[in-house]
Structure formats: C-alpha cells, structure tokens
C-alpha positions as CSV (number, residue, x, y, z in Angstrom):
1,M,-20.0,58.7,-65.7
2,T,-17.8,56.9,-63.2
3,D,-18.9,57.3,-59.5
4,T,-15.6,58.7,-57.8
5,N,-17.1,57.4,-54.4
6,K,-16.5,53.8,-55.7
7,I,-13.0,54.3,-56.7
8,P,-10.6,53.2,-53.9
9,V,-8.6,55.9,-52.3
10,V,-5.8,53.4,-51.8
11,S,-5.7,50.0,-53.5
12,K,-4.7,46.8,-51.9
13,E,-1.6,46.5,-54.3
14,V,0.0,49.7,-52.8
15,L,-1.3,49.6,-49.3
16,L,2.0,48.7,-47.6
17,P,4.0,51.3,-49.4
18,F,1.1,54.0,-48.9
19,I,1.4,53.1,-45.1
20,I,5.2,53.4,-44.9
21,I,5.4,56.6,-46.9
22,T,2.6,58.0,-44.8
23,S,4.5,57.5,-41.6
24,L,7.0,60.0,-43.1
25,F,4.3,62.7,-42.9
26,A,4.2,62.0,-39.0
27,L,8.0,62.1,-39.0
28,W,8.2,65.5,-40.4
29,G,5.3,66.8,-38.5
30,F,7.2,65.9,-35.3
31,A,10.1,68.0,-36.4
32,N,7.9,70.9,-37.3
33,D,6.2,71.2,-34.0
34,I,8.9,70.2,-31.6
35,T,10.7,73.2,-33.2
36,N,7.9,75.9,-33.0
37,P,8.2,76.3,-29.1
38,M,11.9,76.6,-29.5
39,V,11.5,80.2,-30.6
40,A,10.3,81.2,-27.1
41,A,12.9,78.8,-25.4
42,F,16.0,80.2,-27.2
43,G,14.8,83.8,-26.8
44,T,14.9,83.4,-22.9
45,V,18.0,81.1,-22.4
46,M,19.9,82.8,-25.1
47,E,18.8,86.3,-23.9
48,I,17.9,87.5,-27.4
49,S,14.9,89.4,-28.9
50,T,11.8,87.7,-30.2
51,A,12.7,88.8,-33.8
52,K,16.2,87.1,-33.5
53,A,14.8,84.0,-31.8
54,A,12.5,83.7,-34.9
55,L,15.6,83.0,-36.8
56,V,14.8,79.4,-35.8
57,Q,12.0,79.5,-38.1
58,F,14.0,81.2,-40.8
59,A,16.8,78.4,-40.6
60,F,14.2,75.8,-40.3
61,Y,11.9,76.8,-43.3
62,G,14.6,78.3,-45.2
63,G,16.1,75.0,-45.7
64,Y,13.1,74.0,-47.8
65,A,13.6,76.9,-50.1
66,T,17.4,76.0,-50.6
67,M,16.9,72.3,-51.2
68,A,13.5,72.0,-52.9
69,I,14.5,72.4,-56.5
70,P,17.6,70.2,-56.0
71,A,15.5,67.6,-54.6
72,A,13.2,67.6,-57.5
73,L,15.9,67.3,-60.0
74,F,17.4,64.4,-57.9
75,V,14.0,62.6,-58.0
76,R,13.7,63.2,-61.8
77,K,17.1,61.7,-62.5
78,Y,16.8,58.8,-60.1
79,S,13.5,57.7,-58.2
80,Y,11.1,58.4,-55.5
81,K,12.9,55.8,-53.1
82,K,16.3,57.3,-53.7
83,G,15.1,60.8,-53.0
84,I,13.5,59.5,-49.7
85,I,16.6,57.8,-48.5
86,L,18.9,60.9,-49.2
87,G,16.3,62.9,-47.4
88,L,16.4,60.6,-44.4
89,I,20.2,60.8,-44.3
90,L,20.2,64.7,-44.3
91,Y,17.2,64.7,-41.7
92,A,19.3,62.4,-39.3
93,T,22.5,64.4,-39.9
94,G,20.9,67.7,-38.9
95,A,19.3,66.2,-35.9
96,L,22.4,64.7,-34.6
97,L,24.3,68.0,-35.1
98,F,22.4,69.3,-32.1
99,Y,24.9,67.5,-29.8
100,P,27.9,69.7,-30.9
101,A,25.7,72.8,-31.1
102,A,24.7,72.4,-27.3
103,K,28.3,71.6,-26.4
104,F,29.6,74.8,-28.0
105,E,26.4,76.8,-26.7
106,V,26.3,79.0,-29.9
107,F,22.9,80.0,-31.2
108,G,24.2,80.0,-34.9
109,Y,25.2,76.4,-34.6
110,F,21.7,75.5,-33.7
111,L,20.5,77.4,-36.7
112,V,22.8,75.5,-39.1
113,S,21.7,72.0,-37.6
114,L,18.1,73.2,-38.2
115,Y,19.0,74.4,-41.7
116,I,20.6,70.8,-42.6
117,L,17.7,69.0,-40.9
118,T,15.3,70.7,-43.2
119,F,17.3,69.8,-46.3
120,G,16.2,66.4,-45.6
121,L,12.6,67.5,-44.9
122,A,12.6,69.2,-48.4
123,F,13.8,65.9,-50.0
124,L,11.1,64.1,-48.1
125,E,8.2,66.5,-48.9
126,T,9.2,66.9,-52.5
127,T,9.2,63.2,-52.9
128,A,6.4,61.8,-50.6
129,N,3.6,64.2,-51.7
130,P,3.6,63.4,-55.5
131,F,4.4,59.7,-54.6
132,I,1.2,59.6,-52.7
133,L,-0.7,61.4,-55.4
134,S,0.6,58.8,-57.9
135,M,-0.5,55.8,-55.8
136,G,-4.0,55.4,-57.4
137,D,-6.7,57.0,-59.6
138,E,-6.1,60.7,-60.3
139,R,-9.8,61.4,-59.5
140,T,-9.0,60.5,-55.8
141,A,-5.7,62.0,-55.6
142,T,-6.6,65.1,-53.6
143,R,-8.5,62.8,-51.1
144,R,-5.6,60.3,-50.9
145,L,-3.2,63.2,-50.1
146,N,-5.4,64.7,-47.5
147,L,-5.6,61.2,-45.9
148,A,-1.9,60.8,-45.9
149,Q,-1.5,64.4,-44.6
150,A,-3.9,63.7,-41.7
151,F,-1.1,61.7,-40.0
152,N,1.2,64.8,-40.2
153,P,-0.5,66.2,-37.1
154,I,-0.4,63.0,-35.3
155,G,3.5,63.5,-35.4
156,S,3.1,67.2,-34.7
157,L,1.0,66.3,-31.5
158,F,3.7,63.9,-30.3
159,G,6.4,66.7,-31.0
160,M,4.2,69.2,-29.1
161,F,3.9,66.8,-26.1
162,V,7.6,66.2,-26.1
163,A,8.3,69.9,-26.1
164,S,5.6,70.5,-23.4
165,K,6.3,67.7,-21.0
166,F,10.2,67.1,-21.6
167,I,11.7,70.5,-22.6
168,L,9.7,73.5,-21.6
169,T,8.7,72.3,-18.2
170,A,12.4,71.3,-17.5
171,L,14.0,74.6,-18.5
172,D,15.4,76.4,-15.4
173,S,15.5,79.7,-17.4
174,D,11.7,79.8,-17.4
175,K,11.2,79.4,-13.6
176,R,9.3,82.2,-12.0
177,N,9.1,83.7,-8.5
178,A,5.8,84.4,-6.5
179,A,5.4,87.6,-8.4
180,G,5.4,85.8,-11.8
181,E,8.8,87.4,-12.8
182,L,11.5,85.4,-14.5
183,I,14.1,84.4,-11.8
184,F,16.7,84.0,-14.7
185,N,16.7,87.8,-15.3
186,T,17.8,88.4,-11.7
187,L,20.9,86.2,-11.7
188,D,24.5,87.0,-12.3
189,S,26.4,85.9,-15.3
190,V,27.9,82.8,-13.6
191,E,24.6,81.5,-12.5
192,K,23.0,82.1,-15.9
193,A,25.8,80.2,-17.5
194,A,25.1,77.2,-15.5
195,I,21.5,77.4,-16.4
196,R,22.2,77.8,-20.1
197,T,24.4,74.8,-20.1
198,H,21.7,72.8,-18.5
199,D,18.7,74.1,-20.7
200,L,20.6,73.7,-23.9
201,A,21.2,70.0,-23.1
202,I,17.5,69.7,-22.4
203,I,16.8,71.2,-25.9
204,R,19.3,69.0,-27.5
205,D,18.4,65.6,-26.2
206,P,15.1,65.0,-28.2
207,Y,16.6,66.1,-31.3
208,V,19.5,63.6,-30.9
209,I,17.1,60.8,-30.1
210,L,15.1,61.8,-33.2
211,G,18.1,61.4,-35.3
212,F,18.5,57.7,-34.3
213,V,14.9,57.2,-35.1
214,V,15.2,58.5,-38.4
215,I,18.1,56.2,-39.0
216,G,15.9,53.3,-38.1
217,M,13.2,54.6,-40.6
218,L,16.0,54.8,-43.2
219,V,16.8,51.0,-42.8
220,I,13.1,50.2,-43.2
221,I,12.7,52.2,-46.3
222,S,15.9,50.8,-47.7
223,I,14.7,47.1,-47.4
224,T,11.1,47.8,-48.5
225,K,10.1,47.1,-52.2
226,M,8.4,50.4,-53.5
227,P,6.1,50.7,-56.5
228,K,8.1,51.9,-59.4
229,R,6.8,54.7,-61.6
230,A,7.9,55.5,-65.2
231,H,10.0,58.6,-65.1
232,K,8.6,60.3,-68.3
233,E,10.2,63.4,-66.7
234,N,13.6,62.3,-68.2
235,Q,12.2,62.6,-71.7
236,T,11.9,66.5,-71.5
237,S,14.4,69.1,-70.1
238,A,13.8,70.7,-66.9
239,I,13.7,74.2,-68.6
240,S,10.7,73.0,-70.6
241,S,8.9,72.0,-67.4
242,F,9.7,75.3,-65.8
243,K,8.3,77.2,-68.8
244,R,4.9,75.2,-68.8
245,L,4.6,75.7,-65.0
246,F,5.3,79.5,-65.4
247,K,2.4,79.7,-67.9
248,N,0.0,77.8,-65.6
249,G,-2.0,80.4,-63.8
250,K,-3.6,77.9,-61.4
251,Y,-0.3,76.5,-60.4
252,K,1.5,79.9,-60.0
253,E,-1.3,81.3,-57.7
254,G,-1.2,77.9,-55.9
255,V,2.5,78.4,-55.1
256,I,1.8,81.8,-53.7
257,A,-1.3,80.6,-51.8
258,Q,0.8,77.7,-50.2
259,L,3.5,80.3,-49.2
260,F,0.9,82.4,-47.4
261,Y,-0.7,79.3,-45.9
262,V,2.5,78.0,-44.4
263,A,3.4,81.5,-43.1
264,A,-0.1,81.8,-41.5
265,Q,0.2,78.3,-39.9
266,I,3.6,78.8,-38.5
267,M,2.7,82.3,-37.2
268,C,-0.4,81.0,-35.4
269,W,1.3,78.1,-33.8
270,T,4.6,79.6,-33.0
271,F,3.2,82.7,-31.2
272,I,0.4,81.1,-29.3
273,I,3.0,80.9,-26.6
274,Q,3.7,84.7,-26.9
275,Y,0.0,85.3,-27.0
276,A,-0.5,83.4,-23.8
277,G,2.5,84.8,-22.3
278,N,0.9,88.3,-22.8
279,L,-1.8,87.0,-20.5
280,G,0.6,85.9,-17.8
281,I,0.7,82.2,-18.8
282,P,4.1,80.4,-18.3
283,K,5.6,78.7,-21.5
284,A,4.9,75.1,-20.4
285,E,1.2,75.8,-19.7
286,A,1.0,77.8,-22.9
287,Q,2.2,74.9,-25.0
288,N,-0.7,73.0,-23.7
289,Y,-2.9,75.5,-25.9
290,N,-0.8,74.5,-28.8
291,I,-1.5,70.8,-28.1
292,V,-5.3,71.5,-28.1
293,A,-5.0,73.5,-31.3
294,M,-3.2,70.5,-33.0
295,S,-5.7,68.1,-31.7
296,I,-8.5,70.4,-33.3
297,F,-6.3,70.5,-36.5
298,L,-6.1,66.6,-36.5
299,M,-9.9,66.0,-36.1
300,S,-10.7,68.7,-38.7
301,R,-8.4,67.2,-41.2
302,F,-10.3,63.9,-41.0
303,I,-13.7,65.8,-41.1
304,S,-12.7,67.9,-44.1
305,T,-11.4,64.8,-46.0
306,F,-14.8,63.3,-45.4
307,L,-16.6,66.5,-46.6
308,M,-14.6,66.4,-49.9
309,K,-16.9,63.5,-50.9
310,Y,-19.9,65.9,-51.0
311,V,-18.3,69.4,-51.3
312,N,-16.0,70.6,-54.0
313,S,-12.6,70.9,-52.5
314,R,-12.1,74.2,-54.0
315,K,-15.2,75.7,-52.5
316,L,-14.4,74.0,-49.2
317,L,-10.9,75.8,-49.3
318,M,-12.5,79.2,-49.8
319,I,-15.0,78.5,-47.0
320,F,-12.4,77.5,-44.6
321,A,-10.2,80.5,-45.3
322,L,-13.1,82.9,-44.7
323,C,-13.7,81.2,-41.4
324,A,-10.1,81.6,-40.4
325,M,-10.3,85.3,-41.2
326,C,-13.2,85.6,-38.7
327,T,-11.4,83.7,-36.0
328,I,-8.2,85.7,-36.4
329,T,-10.3,89.0,-36.5
330,G,-11.3,88.1,-33.0
331,V,-7.6,87.3,-32.1
332,I,-6.6,90.8,-33.0
333,L,-9.6,92.7,-31.6
334,I,-10.2,90.9,-28.3
335,E,-7.7,91.3,-25.3
336,G,-7.9,88.2,-23.1
337,I,-8.5,84.6,-22.8
338,L,-11.3,84.6,-25.5
339,G,-8.8,85.8,-28.0
340,L,-6.7,83.0,-27.2
341,Y,-9.5,80.5,-27.6
342,L,-10.1,82.0,-31.1
343,L,-6.5,81.6,-31.9
344,V,-6.7,77.9,-31.0
345,A,-9.9,77.5,-32.9
346,T,-8.2,78.9,-36.1
347,S,-6.5,75.5,-36.4
348,A,-9.9,73.8,-37.3
349,F,-9.9,76.0,-40.5
350,M,-6.2,75.6,-41.4
351,S,-6.6,71.7,-41.4
352,L,-7.3,71.1,-45.1
353,M,-5.3,73.9,-46.7
354,F,-2.0,72.5,-47.2
355,P,-2.8,69.2,-49.0
356,T,-5.8,71.0,-50.9
357,I,-3.8,73.8,-52.2
358,Y,-1.0,71.1,-53.2
359,G,-3.5,68.8,-55.0
360,I,-5.4,71.6,-56.8
361,A,-2.1,73.3,-57.9
362,L,-0.7,69.9,-59.3
363,N,-4.0,68.8,-60.8
364,G,-3.8,68.6,-64.6
365,L,0.0,68.9,-64.9
366,K,1.9,66.8,-67.2
367,E,3.6,63.9,-65.7
368,E,6.9,65.1,-66.6
369,D,6.3,68.5,-65.0
370,T,5.0,66.8,-61.5
371,A,8.4,66.6,-59.8
372,L,9.3,70.3,-60.4
373,G,5.9,71.4,-59.7
374,A,5.9,69.6,-56.3
375,A,9.2,71.4,-55.7
376,G,7.8,74.8,-56.2
377,L,5.0,74.1,-53.7
378,V,7.6,72.8,-51.2
379,M,9.7,75.8,-51.8
380,A,6.6,77.9,-50.9
381,I,7.2,76.6,-47.3
382,V,9.8,79.4,-47.2
383,G,6.7,81.5,-46.1
384,G,7.3,80.0,-42.6
385,A,10.9,81.5,-42.6
386,L,10.1,85.1,-43.6
387,M,6.8,86.0,-41.9
388,P,7.5,85.0,-38.3
389,I,10.5,87.3,-38.2
390,L,8.3,90.3,-39.3
391,Q,5.6,89.1,-36.8
392,G,8.4,88.9,-34.1
393,T,9.3,92.5,-34.9
394,L,5.8,93.7,-34.4
395,I,5.6,91.9,-31.0
396,D,8.9,93.5,-30.0
397,M,7.4,96.9,-30.5
398,G,5.2,96.4,-27.3
399,T,2.2,98.5,-28.5
400,I,0.8,99.6,-31.8
401,G,-1.8,102.3,-31.5
402,P,-4.6,100.8,-29.3
403,F,-3.4,97.4,-29.6
404,S,-0.7,95.3,-27.9
405,G,2.1,94.2,-30.4
406,V,1.0,90.6,-29.7
407,N,-2.5,91.1,-30.8
408,F,-1.8,93.4,-33.6
409,S,0.8,91.0,-35.1
410,F,-1.8,88.6,-36.1
411,I,-3.0,91.0,-38.9
412,L,-0.3,89.1,-40.9
413,P,-2.1,85.6,-40.7
414,F,-5.3,87.5,-41.4
415,L,-3.9,88.8,-44.7
416,C,-2.5,85.4,-45.5
417,F,-5.9,83.7,-45.2
418,A,-7.4,86.5,-47.3
419,F,-5.3,85.6,-50.3
420,I,-6.2,81.8,-49.8
421,A,-9.9,82.6,-49.8
422,I,-9.3,84.5,-53.1
423,Y,-7.3,81.6,-54.4
424,G,-10.1,79.1,-53.5
425,Y,-12.7,81.3,-55.3
426,R,-10.5,81.6,-58.4
427,T,-9.9,78.0,-58.8
428,F,-13.7,77.2,-59.3
429,K,-14.6,80.4,-61.0
430,V,-11.8,81.4,-63.2
431,H,-9.5,78.4,-63.5
432,D,-12.1,75.5,-63.4
C-alpha cells in the first residue's frame, strides 16, 4: 500500500501555476472581509435597519448563486484558464463600479456593484478549487486544497486591516460624544448629507484600488502558461452530470453542509461588530476582534492541514463542528466580554470546514462531473446571502425572552454547525 505521506502535495512541475492560482484565494478573501464590516458602516451612514444593511451580504453572496452554474458550463466548454480570466474581468468591473455608486449615493447601486463583483468571484471559485484539486495525486487532493485555502485568510486579514485602519476609523458617521452616543444622529439633514458624501467616498476608494489590482492580476494570468487538462466533460451532457450528482448522497449532503458552513462563517464574522457594539465598543475597535478571529482562523488552517496527515479529515470535520457548537453556546448564554471572546475563538474551529467539505463532496466523482459538482458547492455560498438577513432581523428585535437580540441571534450559527457535525459523522459512518 502506498504511503500517502511520501506523495508530494504539489509537484515541482506545477509549482508556479499552483502559486499563481493560490494567490487568487487571497484575492477573493480580501473582497469577502473588507465587505463584512460594510454592513455596520452602511447601516449608520445610510440610516437603515440592520436587516436592510445585511442586503450587502445578500448581494455579495447572491452573485455566487446566480453565476456558479454558468461559470461551470463555461469551464466545461473552454478551459480553467479562460474561466479565471473572465472571472477577473467581472471582479474588476464590479469593484470599479463603486465609483459611480458613491457619486450617486444610492445604496442600491452599491448592491449592484457587489453583485457583479461576485459574478467574478463565482467564476474564480468554481474554477480555482477544482483546478487545485487536479494539480497532483487524488490521494493528496484535500490536503492540497486546504494548503491553497490557507492563503484565503491572508487576503481576508488584509481586507480586515484595510477596513479597520482606512475605512471604519475614518467614518465621520461613527464619531461619538463623551456619553458614547453617535453624534451623527443629532445632526440636521444638511450636516448629515455632507458626512454621507465624505463617508461613501471613504468606503469607495479601497474597492476602486482593488479593481486596478485585479486588472494587474488579469495580465499576469493571461501571459502565464497553465497546465492543460483533458476536458472529458465535453464527452457527456450536462444533464447526465446533473443526474449523477443528484443521486450521490455524499455530494448532495455536502452541498447543504457547505451552505450552512458559509452561512455560519458570514454570520459569525459580520456580526462580531454588532456583538461588540452591544458592549459599547466602537466599530473601529470592534473590527480588531475580527482581525484576531481571522488570525486564529489562519493559524488553525495550517494546524488542521497538518493534523490531516494523522487524523481522518472526515472525523476532524465532525470534531471541529462539535467544538464550534460549544463556543457558540457560550456566545448565546454569556452576556459580556467573555461571550465576545468565545465568538472570536469559534474561528479556530471553522478553519478547516470549507475546503474539507469541498474535498469530501467532490471525492470519487467522475471527471466529467467535477466542474458542475464544484459549481453546486460554490452555489452553496448563497447561505451567506440568506442567513445574515434573518440574523439581522433577530438583532433588530432588541430582546428575545431573557436574551438580547444580538446574543440570541447566534442560535442560527449553532444550528448550522450542528448540521456540519452530522455531515462529518455520516461521511465516515454511512458514506465511507
């Protein structure tokens, strides 16, 4: 029997393409986590409810649901490289549209910009994930994807840093008086309009700069030779692939588990600011807790990738989900700073979930089904569009029984982690 520890995770022949494609994981990580704090920022500056502000996440993750299948069909017909190039074009377009959105000061225009931006991210994720899986031996595919995904939180950390140091701290709408009350709420309409123009420009600029960075990455990808893969997908119809995927229990449950994971991740990271705000912590300072959470997430991603050499990834998924349920229980029940610490600590247990669910669900699929299978898992990111709005609605209620709305709202991530724990268990007890 071959010792999988002796099989290279990434061979020398594909090292350069692997590095370049892996850099894309950081690129969409940046977009994800510069956007999460914008829910709180738009809520204040546009004077809208938390539930309406959460439409930021609906637009952002709704783009994945809209474009994942078309992206997969495009890759089936053409190639991984062309799929990535189109994705980068859409990504840059959405980011640059922040300029006219800020000029017109219409919340809906920002939502459209994010929606188009994530068309590009859907192409990138639908393409890059299976591309990474294909760059070597199938027995090391999940470890290879975990390694590539480890660079996603690096981009996320940079996005959080930019949000914290260059956006949230510069927002005049978040300035407070000596009593800790928002000064913005006490101003007349003319003064508010001036602040709104200033703050929307602050929000706009990082996205516009990001658009030009993406264009630079587009040039690099265009001139780099990528390994070609035989596209056997073209030999069978997409309908046949859909039928086989629908009959695959492990895959179907994996898509649902991925939906709940993304929902839990986005809820935990988006509403750290609201949880901290409930304790009287300003947005810019609260964002520092998000940065700590992402740092823990990053370290845990490397640790969990190492642990997979010795512990079955399916069992590890179940164990981490159970641990996340424990920390979230504390988030719900404990009022005060300890609850916030437990919310931050939850990131340690979320670290392996996305790539591990992804790898488990695609493992064993026919090659011709991989692109559409990947698309289904990317479509599952729509969980990040739907659940935050529901959580925002719970937060807007103020109090729910003996709990504050903020604390009680984390019952939703708890339920998500419960399903993931069940999926992890079933993958090695039922589907193995």
